[in-house]
ROVEX-340512 format. One record per residue: residue number from 1; residue in one letter; x, y, z of N, C-alpha, C, CB in turn. Coordinates in pm, 1 decimal, m for minus. Glycine has a CB too. Layout:
NUM  a  X  Y  Z  X  Y  Z  X  Y  Z  X  Y  Z
...
! end
This chain:
1  m  5808.5  m3645.9  9398.3  5824.2  m3590.7  9530.7  5723.8  m3657.1  9623.7  5806.3  m3437.3  9529.4
2  e  5770.1  m3706.8  9735.7  5683.4  m3775.7  9829.3  5629.4  m3677.8  9933.1  5758.5  m3890.8  9897.4
3  s  5509.3  m3706.9  9980.5  5450.8  m3621.9  10085.0  5491.8  m3674.6  10222.0  5295.4  m3616.8  10072.7
4  m  5472.9  m3593.5  10323.0  5507.3  m3630.2  10460.1  5412.8  m3739.4  10508.4  5501.1  m3506.8  10553.9
5  p  5463.4  m3833.4  10586.9  5375.2  m3937.9  10639.0  5279.1  m3881.2  10744.2  5458.3  m4053.0  10699.3
6  g  5166.2  m3945.1  10761.8  5069.8  m3902.8  10862.4  4942.4  m3851.2  10799.6  5129.7  m3796.6  10951.1
7  p  4845.3  m3819.0  10882.0  4716.8  m3771.7  10830.3  4728.1  m3629.4  10775.4  4609.9  m3777.2  10940.3
8  n  4637.4  m3598.9  10687.0  4632.1  m3462.8  10632.5  4584.0  m3366.2  10740.9  4538.4  m3456.2  10507.9
9  p  4629.0  m3241.2  10739.2  4582.6  m3145.2  10839.9  4434.1  m3115.2  10823.5  4663.3  m3015.3  10830.9
10  k  4369.2  m3084.9  10936.3  4226.5  m3052.9  10932.9  4203.7  m2918.2  10865.6  4167.6  m3052.1  11075.2
11  n  4086.1  m2904.1  10811.0  4043.8  m2777.1  10755.0  4035.9  m2676.3  10870.2  3905.8  m2790.3  10679.9
12  s  4079.6  m2553.8  10848.3  4084.2  m2454.1  10956.6  3945.7  m2422.5  11013.0  4148.9  m2325.7  10906.3
13  a  3840.3  m2440.2  10935.7  3705.1  m2414.1  10984.8  3658.3  m2521.7  11082.1  3608.1  m2404.4  10868.1
14  v  3723.0  m2638.8  11078.4  3681.3  m2751.4  11161.7  3761.0  m2757.8  11291.6  3696.5  m2882.1  11085.0
15  r  3872.9  m2689.6  11297.9  3958.4  m2695.4  11416.1  3885.8  m2644.1  11539.3  4085.8  m2615.0  11393.6
16  q  3910.7  m2710.9  11651.6  3844.6  m2669.8  11775.2  3913.5  m2550.3  11839.3  3840.5  m2785.5  11873.3
17  r  4044.5  m2547.9  11840.2  4118.6  m2435.9  11899.7  4161.0  m2340.3  11791.0  4241.8  m2485.6  11978.8
18  r  4117.2  m2219.7  11803.2  4157.2  m2118.7  11705.0  4241.2  m2010.3  11768.8  4034.9  m2056.9  11638.9
19  n  4255.5  m2017.3  11901.7  4334.4  m1921.0  11977.3  4295.0  m1777.2  11946.8  4481.1  m1940.7  11948.6
20  r  4168.4  m1758.3  11932.0  4117.1  m1624.0  11909.6  4107.0  m1551.2  12041.7  3980.5  m1628.0  11839.3
21  r  4136.5  m1425.6  12041.8  4120.6  m1343.0  12161.5  3988.7  m1269.9  12148.8  4240.0  m1242.5  12179.6
22  s  3893.1  m1312.6  12227.4  3758.9  m1256.5  12213.1  3746.3  m1116.6  12271.3  3658.7  m1346.8  12278.7
23  t  3830.0  m1080.7  12367.7  3813.9  m950.9  12433.8  3919.4  m849.2  12392.7  3817.9  m968.9  12582.9
24  t  4007.6  m883.9  12301.2  4114.9  m793.0  12263.2  4057.2  m663.9  12204.5  4209.4  m860.5  12162.0
25  a  4108.9  m551.8  12251.3  4065.4  m422.1  12198.4  4177.0  m321.0  12215.2  3936.4  m373.0  12269.2
26  m  4193.8  m235.5  12115.2  4286.4  m122.9  12124.5  4201.1  m1.2  12155.6  4371.3  m103.3  11991.5
27  l  4218.3  53.7  12274.6  4138.6  167.0  12318.2  4204.6  296.6  12274.9  4119.1  164.6  12470.1
28  a  4127.1  386.3  12219.5  4180.6  515.4  12176.2  4225.5  594.0  12298.7  4074.7  595.6  12094.8
29  s  4334.7  665.7  12284.4  4390.9  737.2  12399.4  4326.3  872.4  12422.2  4538.9  755.5  12381.3
30  q  4248.4  921.5  12328.8  4188.4  1053.7  12344.7  4078.6  1047.4  12448.9  4132.9  1105.8  12210.6
31  e  4089.7  1135.5  12546.4  3987.2  1141.3  12649.0  3868.6  1223.2  12597.3  4043.7  1202.2  12780.0
32  g  3757.2  1202.0  12658.9  3638.1  1278.3  12622.3  3577.4  1231.2  12492.4  3671.1  1424.4  12611.9
33  m  3597.7  1106.4  12454.9  3543.6  1055.9  12329.9  3391.6  1044.2  12335.7  3605.4  920.9  12296.8
34  r  3339.1  1020.8  12454.7  3196.4  1002.2  12469.5  3129.0  1139.3  12460.8  3162.7  930.7  12603.9
35  k  3025.6  1149.4  12379.8  2959.8  1277.8  12360.2  2880.0  1319.0  12483.6  2868.7  1272.0  12238.5
36  r  2809.2  1223.4  12541.9  2723.2  1256.4  12655.2  2752.5  1160.1  12769.0  2573.1  1250.8  12615.4
37  i  2780.4  1214.5  12885.4  2805.6  1132.6  13003.4  2671.9  1106.9  13072.1  2907.3  1202.0  13100.9
38  p  2639.1  980.5  13098.0  2514.6  954.3  13170.7  2522.3  1016.6  13309.7  2487.4  801.6  13181.0
39  s  2411.7  1068.7  13355.3  2412.2  1130.0  13488.8  2390.4  1022.2  13594.1  2302.8  1240.4  13500.3
40  l  2442.5  1049.2  13712.6  2419.8  957.6  13823.7  2270.4  957.4  13856.4  2505.0  998.0  13948.8
41  p  2217.2  843.7  13895.2  2072.2  838.8  13922.3  2034.8  923.9  14043.8  2026.9  693.3  13945.0
42  k  1915.7  978.0  14039.0  1864.3  1055.4  14152.8  1792.3  957.0  14243.9  1767.7  1173.0  14106.2
43  l  1849.7  936.7  14361.6  1794.1  842.5  14458.2  1746.3  917.3  14581.5  1898.1  735.5  14496.7
44  e  1641.4  864.3  14645.0  1591.0  926.3  14767.6  1697.0  918.3  14876.4  1460.1  858.2  14814.4
45  n  1707.2  1020.1  14955.0  1798.4  1025.1  15070.0  1944.6  1004.3  15031.7  1758.4  920.9  15171.4
46  r  1982.4  1041.6  14910.1  2122.8  1026.9  14871.4  2168.4  1151.7  14798.8  2143.6  901.7  14782.7
47  e  2270.1  1213.5  14857.1  2341.8  1322.5  14791.3  2477.7  1264.1  14755.0  2354.5  1452.9  14884.2
48  w  2511.4  1256.0  14628.4  2635.6  1191.9  14584.1  2756.6  1266.5  14638.0  2641.5  1185.5  14430.8
49  q  2852.8  1193.4  14690.2  2977.0  1248.8  14743.4  3059.9  1309.8  14629.6  3058.3  1139.1  14817.6
50  p  3136.8  1415.1  14656.5  3220.7  1475.8  14552.0  3319.2  1376.4  14489.5  3297.8  1593.4  14609.7
51  m  3375.3  1286.1  14571.7  3469.8  1187.1  14517.8  3398.5  1089.4  14423.8  3538.5  1109.5  14633.0
52  t  3273.7  1057.0  14452.2  3196.4  968.2  14365.2  3166.6  1038.4  14233.7  3064.9  924.1  14433.8
53  r  3130.8  1165.2  14240.1  3104.4  1242.2  14117.2  3231.4  1251.9  14030.8  3052.5  1385.0  14152.5
54  a  3344.7  1273.9  14095.0  3471.6  1281.8  14021.1  3503.8  1147.0  13957.7  3587.1  1326.1  14114.4
55  w  3483.3  1038.1  14031.2  3506.9  903.7  13977.1  3416.3  879.6  13856.5  3482.3  795.2  14085.8
56  w  3290.3  916.6  13865.8  3193.7  896.8  13757.3  3238.0  972.4  13631.4  3052.7  943.6  13801.3
57  r  3281.3  1096.7  13648.9  3331.1  1173.9  13533.0  3455.7  1108.5  13474.4  3362.6  1320.2  13573.8
58  d  3545.4  1065.0  13562.5  3670.7  1004.7  13515.7  3646.5  879.0  13432.3  3759.9  971.0  13634.6
59  i  3557.7  790.7  13476.5  3538.4  667.0  13399.6  3474.4  694.8  13264.9  3452.4  568.3  13477.9
60  w  3388.1  794.9  13256.5  3323.0  823.3  13128.3  3412.2  906.1  13035.6  3191.2  896.4  13151.8
61  h  3516.8  967.6  13089.1  3613.4  1037.3  13004.8  3734.8  949.4  12973.5  3658.5  1166.5  13072.7
62  s  3738.2  829.8  13026.5  3852.6  740.4  13006.9  3840.3  666.6  12874.0  3863.5  639.6  13123.3
63  p  3950.9  612.6  12823.0  3945.2  533.9  12699.5  3856.6  409.7  12712.4  4085.2  492.1  12658.9
64  m  3838.5  358.2  12834.4  3758.2  237.8  12853.5  3610.6  262.6  12826.2  3776.1  185.3  12994.3
65  a  3565.2  386.3  12837.2  3423.0  417.6  12819.5  3373.0  377.7  12681.1  3398.5  566.4  12842.1
66  a  3461.0  376.1  12582.7  3419.9  337.6  12447.7  3376.7  191.6  12440.8  3533.3  362.3  12349.4
67  e  3421.9  110.2  12535.8  3387.5  m31.9  12537.2  3258.4  m61.0  12613.1  3500.4  m111.2  12598.1
68  y  3208.2  34.3  12689.9  3089.1  10.0  12770.0  2964.2  14.8  12683.0  3078.9  112.2  12883.6
69  l  2877.6  m81.5  12704.1  2750.2  m86.9  12634.0  2642.5  m19.6  12719.0  2711.3  m233.4  12601.4
70  h  2529.1  6.6  12657.5  2418.1  66.9  12731.1  2375.6  m24.7  12845.9  2298.4  94.8  12636.6
71  a  2383.6  m154.2  12826.2  2343.9  m250.3  12929.6  2439.0  m247.9  13049.7  2338.6  m391.5  12870.8
72  d  2561.1  m199.2  13032.0  2658.4  m194.5  13141.7  2628.4  m84.8  13243.4  2797.2  m174.2  13086.0
73  i  2548.1  11.5  13204.9  2528.6  127.2  13292.4  2463.0  88.9  13425.3  2443.9  232.2  13221.8
74  h  2381.0  m15.2  13425.6  2314.8  m55.8  13550.2  2416.4  m109.1  13650.9  2207.4  m162.7  13521.8
75  a  2512.3  m186.5  13604.2  2618.7  m235.4  13693.0  2707.6  m119.8  13738.0  2703.7  m343.8  13621.9
76  l  2730.3  m21.7  13651.0  2809.2  95.3  13690.2  2734.7  179.0  13794.3  2842.4  181.3  13566.9
77  y  2601.1  185.4  13785.5  2523.2  253.5  13889.1  2542.0  184.1  14023.9  2373.2  257.1  13850.9
78  r  2537.4  49.5  14023.5  2557.4  m24.6  14148.6  2696.9  1.0  14204.4  2536.2  m175.5  14126.2
79  l  2796.2  3.2  14116.2  2933.2  29.8  14159.3  2945.3  171.9  14215.0  3031.4  9.5  14042.0
80  a  2878.8  267.5  14151.6  2881.1  405.6  14201.3  2819.6  414.0  14340.5  2805.9  499.2  14104.6
81  t  2713.4  337.8  14364.9  2650.7  335.8  14497.1  2745.9  279.4  14601.5  2521.3  253.7  14494.0
82  l  2815.9  172.1  14565.0  2915.0  114.4  14656.6  3026.4  214.3  14688.3  2975.2  m13.4  14596.4
83  i  3074.5  281.4  14584.6  3182.5  379.0  14603.0  3134.8  496.0  14689.1  3233.2  430.5  14466.3
84  d  3012.0  539.3  14666.0  2957.3  648.5  14745.6  2945.3  607.5  14892.4  2820.2  691.4  14690.7
85  d  2897.0  486.2  14917.2  2887.4  436.6  15055.0  3026.1  424.7  15118.3  2815.8  299.9  15058.3
86  f  3124.6  386.4  15037.3  3261.2  375.0  15088.7  3313.4  510.0  15136.4  3354.3  317.8  14981.0
87  w  3284.3  617.2  15063.1  3332.9  749.9  15102.8  3261.1  801.5  15226.8  3315.3  849.0  14988.2
88  v  3140.0  751.5  15252.4  3067.9  791.9  15373.0  3120.9  716.4  15494.1  2916.9  767.5  15356.8
89  k  3133.4  582.4  15479.6  3180.2  499.4  15591.0  3268.9  387.9  15533.9  3058.8  439.3  15672.7
90  p  3399.8  414.3  15518.7  3488.1  315.1  15457.8  3509.0  192.0  15546.4  3622.0  378.2  15426.4
91  t  3497.2  75.7  15484.5  3526.9  m49.8  15552.3  3609.7  m137.3  15459.6  3396.6  m122.4  15595.5
92  q  3677.2  m233.2  15516.4  3758.6  m323.9  15437.0  3670.5  m410.2  15347.0  3844.7  m412.3  15528.2
93  g  3556.4  m452.2  15398.8  3464.0  m532.7  15319.3  3410.5  m456.4  15199.3  3348.7  m579.9  15405.2
94  m  3382.4  m327.9  15219.8  3332.0  m243.1  15111.3  3440.5  m225.0  15004.5  3286.0  m104.8  15166.3
95  a  3563.9  m205.2  15049.0  3675.0  m189.8  14953.6  3693.7  m317.7  14872.1  3806.4  m154.2  15027.9
96  a  3678.8  m432.9  14936.7  3692.9  m560.1  14866.0  3582.8  m577.6  14762.6  3691.1  m676.8  14964.8
97  e  3461.8  m540.7  14797.4  3349.8  m553.0  14703.1  3366.7  m458.3  14584.7  3216.4  m524.7  14774.1
98  i  3413.3  m337.5  14610.8  3438.8  m241.5  14501.9  3544.8  m296.6  14408.3  3483.3  m103.7  14558.2
99  r  3653.2  m348.8  14465.6  3760.6  m405.8  14383.2  3707.5  m519.1  14297.3  3876.3  m456.1  14471.4
100  l  3622.4  m603.3  14354.2  3565.7  m715.4  14280.4  3474.3  m668.1  14167.9  3489.1  m806.9  14374.7
101  q  3390.2  m568.8  14195.5  3293.8  m521.2  14096.0  3360.7  m442.1  13983.1  3188.4  m434.7  14163.6
102  q  3467.0  m368.0  14014.0  3528.1  m284.2  13909.8  3612.6  m364.3  13811.2  3613.9  m177.1  13973.7
103  q  3641.4  m490.8  13843.0  3720.3  m573.9  13751.3  3654.8  m586.3  13614.5  3740.9  m712.4  13810.7
104  a  3522.7  m591.4  13611.6  3450.9  m612.1  13486.6  3460.8  m493.4  13391.2  3306.9  m641.0  13515.7
105  f  3503.1  m379.2  13442.4  3502.9  m258.3  13360.6  3642.1  m209.7  13322.0  3431.5  m149.4  13433.1
106  g  3745.6  m287.0  13353.2  3880.7  m250.3  13313.9  3929.2  m122.2  13377.3  3888.2  m237.6  13166.9
107  l  3896.5  m100.7  13503.6  3929.8  26.3  13567.9  4068.6  31.0  13628.9  3830.4  55.7  13673.3
108  t  4140.6  m80.6  13632.7  4278.8  m80.2  13680.4  4367.3  m138.6  13571.1  4293.4  m161.1  13813.6
109  p  4496.3  m110.1  13574.6  4585.9  m166.6  13472.4  4580.6  m319.7  13468.0  4729.4  m121.5  13498.3
110  l  4570.6  m383.6  13583.5  4564.3  m529.6  13586.1  4435.1  m580.3  13521.5  4574.9  m580.7  13730.5
111  d  4324.6  m511.3  13546.2  4197.3  m550.4  13485.3  4201.4  m532.9  13334.0  4082.0  m468.5  13544.7
112  r  4263.3  m424.7  13288.0  4275.4  m404.3  13143.0  4362.3  m513.2  13081.3  4334.6  m264.8  13111.9
113  r  4464.8  m553.6  13152.1  4551.3  m660.6  13101.6  4474.1  m791.9  13091.1  4674.2  m678.4  13192.9
114  r  4393.2  m820.8  13193.5  4313.1  m943.3  13193.5  4211.0  m941.3  13080.0  4241.8  m960.8  13328.7
115  l  4153.2  m826.3  13052.1  4056.5  m812.5  12943.5  4123.6  m798.3  12807.5  3967.2  m693.2  12968.7
116  e  4256.3  m788.8  12806.7  4336.6  m771.9  12685.6  4302.5  m641.6  12614.6  4315.7  m890.1  12590.8
117  w  4280.5  m537.0  12694.2  4258.3  m403.9  12641.0  4390.5  m328.5  12646.2  4146.7  m328.8  12720.2
118  t  4425.1  m262.5  12539.1  4547.2  m183.6  12532.3  4510.9  m39.8  12500.3  4645.2  m240.6  12426.7
119  v  4560.4  52.5  12578.8  4537.1  194.1  12551.9  4642.1  239.0  12451.4  4543.0  280.3  12683.6
120  a  4600.3  301.7  12343.6  4690.6  340.3  12234.8  4804.4  427.5  12285.7  4613.7  413.9  12125.1
121  q  4777.5  517.3  12376.8  4879.7  606.9  12431.5  4990.6  525.4  12498.2  4817.0  706.3  12533.1
122  a  4955.6  424.1  12573.6  5054.8  340.2  12641.0  5134.8  259.6  12539.0  4986.3  245.7  12742.0
123  e  5070.2  215.6  12433.1  5137.1  135.7  12330.7  5243.2  218.5  12258.2  5034.7  80.7  12230.0
124  t  5211.2  343.2  12223.2  5309.6  426.7  12154.2  5423.5  465.5  12247.1  5243.1  552.2  12097.9
125  a  5392.7  487.0  12374.7  5498.5  519.8  12471.1  5593.1  402.3  12487.8  5438.1  559.1  12607.3
126  k  5539.4  282.6  12488.6  5622.2  162.8  12504.0  5715.4  148.2  12383.1  5533.3  36.0  12520.1
127  q  5664.3  176.9  12263.8  5746.4  165.5  12143.7  5855.9  271.8  12142.1  5659.2  177.4  12018.1
128  s  5824.8  392.7  12188.3  5925.0  499.4  12184.8  6034.5  477.8  12288.6  5858.6  634.5  12207.3
129  k  6002.3  408.2  12397.0  6102.2  382.2  12500.5  6180.8  254.8  12473.8  6035.5  373.3  12635.9
130  g  6148.5  182.7  12370.3  6222.2  60.2  12340.8  6184.4  m53.1  12433.7  6370.3  85.2  12349.4
131  h  6057.0  m59.3  12472.4  6004.3  m166.6  12558.0  6076.3  m173.8  12691.2  6015.2  m300.4  12487.4
132  g  6121.7  m61.7  12744.4  6180.3  m58.5  12877.2  6322.7  m109.3  12886.0  6097.1  m136.4  12967.7
133  q  6388.3  m133.1  12772.8  6525.4  m181.9  12778.0  6620.5  m65.9  12804.7  6562.9  m254.0  12646.8
134  q  6723.1  m93.4  12883.7  6823.3  7.0  12912.4  6935.4  m4.5  12810.4  6877.3  m8.0  13056.2
135  p  7002.4  106.7  12779.4  7113.1  98.9  12685.2  7225.2  14.1  12743.4  7164.6  239.3  12649.7
136  p  7300.3  m55.5  12659.2  7407.4  m141.3  12710.2  7518.0  m58.8  12775.7  7465.6  m226.7  12596.8
137  v  7575.3  m115.2  12880.4  7684.8  m51.5  12952.8  7812.8  m125.1  12915.5  7660.5  m53.4  13108.6
138  d  7919.1  m49.2  12889.4  8046.6  m112.5  12852.8  8113.1  m170.1  12976.5  8140.9  m11.2  12783.3
139  r  8111.7  m300.8  12987.6  8177.7  m371.9  13095.7  8242.2  m496.1  13036.7  8077.7  m408.5  13210.0
140  p  8347.9  m539.8  13100.0  8411.4  m660.7  13046.9  8320.5  m782.0  13064.7  8546.6  m685.5  13115.9
141  v  8313.7  m866.4  12963.4  8233.2  m986.8  12967.6  8326.1  m1104.6  12991.1  8150.7  m1004.9  12836.7
142  i  8290.1  m1187.4  13087.5  8372.2  m1304.3  13116.8  8342.6  m1409.4  13011.3  8345.2  m1359.2  13261.0
143  a  8445.8  m1455.6  12947.2  8429.4  m1548.1  12836.7  8387.4  m1686.4  12883.3  8557.0  m1557.4  12758.1
144  d  8435.0  m1730.9  12997.8  8408.9  m1867.1  13041.8  8319.4  m1867.5  13165.2  8540.3  m1940.0  13071.1
145  p  8192.9  m1910.7  13151.6  8103.4  m1910.1  13265.7  8146.6  m2005.9  13377.2  7965.3  m1944.9  13220.4
146  r  8237.8  m2095.7  13346.9  8286.3  m2187.2  13450.4  8368.9  m2114.0  13555.4  8369.3  m2299.0  13387.6
147  d  8405.5  m1988.3  13527.4  8477.9  m1909.4  13626.5  8396.1  m1891.0  13753.9  8515.4  m1773.5  13568.6
148  l  8264.0  m1908.0  13743.4  8178.6  m1900.8  13861.9  8216.5  m2007.6  13964.2  8031.6  m1916.0  13822.4
149  l  8269.4  m2120.1  13918.0  8299.1  m2232.1  14005.4  8434.6  m2220.9  14073.2  8292.7  m2359.1  13928.1
150  k  8518.0  m2131.2  14028.9  8650.2  m2115.3  14088.4  8637.7  m2049.0  14224.8  8742.3  m2032.7  13996.1
151  n  8720.9  m2090.6  14319.0  8711.3  m2042.2  14456.2  8760.6  m1899.6  14475.5  8787.8  m2132.2  14545.6
152  d  8850.7  m1853.0  14392.2  8909.4  m1721.7  14415.9  8843.6  m1608.9  14337.1  9054.0  m1726.0  14383.1
153  v  8733.4  m1634.8  14267.1  8668.0  m1532.8  14186.3  8519.4  m1529.2  14219.9  8689.5  m1559.6  14035.3
154  i  8468.8  m1409.0  14242.0  8324.6  m1390.2  14257.0  8277.6  m1320.6  14131.1  8288.0  m1307.2  14387.0
155  v  8185.9  m1382.4  14062.2  8131.6  m1322.6  13941.3  7992.0  m1272.6  13973.3  8129.8  m1424.0  13822.4
156  v  7965.5  m1146.7  13940.7  7837.2  m1084.7  13972.0  7755.9  m1073.5  13843.4  7856.6  m944.6  14038.4
157  p  7658.5  m1163.5  13824.8  7576.1  m1150.7  13704.1  7469.2  m1044.0  13723.1  7510.6  m1285.5  13668.5
158  e  7439.4  m970.5  13616.6  7331.5  m872.7  13618.5  7210.9  m935.3  13551.1  7373.2  m739.5  13547.9
159  p  7091.7  m898.6  13593.1  6972.0  m954.5  13529.8  6970.3  m923.8  13380.5  6844.9  m899.3  13596.7
160  g  6946.6  m1024.0  13300.4  6935.1  m1006.3  13155.8  7067.2  m990.7  13083.5  6851.5  m888.5  13127.3
161  r  7179.2  m1009.8  13149.1  7310.2  m993.9  13085.2  7391.7  m1119.1  13106.9  7385.2  m870.1  13140.3
162  k  7496.3  m1132.0  13026.6  7590.7  m1241.1  13047.4  7673.3  m1208.6  13170.8  7682.2  m1262.8  12922.0
163  f  7755.2  m1299.0  13213.9  7833.6  m1281.8  13335.6  7922.9  m1159.9  13321.2  7917.8  m1407.8  13365.8
164  v  7896.9  m1057.3  13403.6  7965.1  m928.8  13391.1  8033.7  m895.1  13523.4  7865.2  m816.4  13350.5
165  g  8155.9  m848.9  13517.5  8228.2  m801.8  13634.8  8282.8  m915.9  13718.3  8138.8  m715.5  13719.4
166  e  8392.1  m890.4  13787.8  8449.6  m991.5  13875.0  8526.0  m922.7  13986.3  8541.5  m1087.7  13796.2
167  a  8544.4  m995.6  14095.8  8621.0  m943.7  14208.4  8698.1  m1057.0  14270.6  8529.6  m875.7  14312.7
168  k  8824.0  m1032.6  14305.7  8908.2  m1134.0  14369.5  8878.3  m1138.0  14519.0  9059.0  m1104.8  14344.5
169  l  8877.1  m1256.9  14573.4  8862.8  m1273.2  14717.1  8995.8  m1248.1  14784.7  8810.1  m1413.1  14751.7
170  p  8995.7  m1185.4  14902.1  9123.1  m1165.7  14972.2  9171.4  m1301.3  15026.5  9107.7  m1060.7  15088.9
171  n  9304.0  m1321.6  15025.5  9362.2  m1448.8  15074.3  9378.7  m1447.5  15222.7  9496.7  m1476.2  15009.0
! end
């Protein structure tokens, strides 16, 4: 038996690309996993806004809180200060800075997607719904896609389906 021509494959330990996902994490869906929520810092001349306090509780009761390290709390304090200032005097610039700073903590669905974090609750819901697919509808399927080119027939394709349905043009 002859071997395939060409060089032998590299050892997997030597390969440069391993396509590893360094940030992938499955986040538990149970809220309140954290035993103790860090308190907001006591700052001079600052009474924390109720919306800021609610946001602080929400992030520490969220599934993402399990991924936060002790070193992350300082950046979260800065973000809390920005959010508190926003509730006092909202500006577009402040909203942009908050959006930029919260990306690092997976606080929006898009940020979680970028960090490759998956919430277990969302994963099971997706599986139970069949990944968002709709059940098939009984409609006649046009056998010849070239019917699209005929002048007297309008074929209406549906997204994700073969050419379905037809209507005659009036003469």
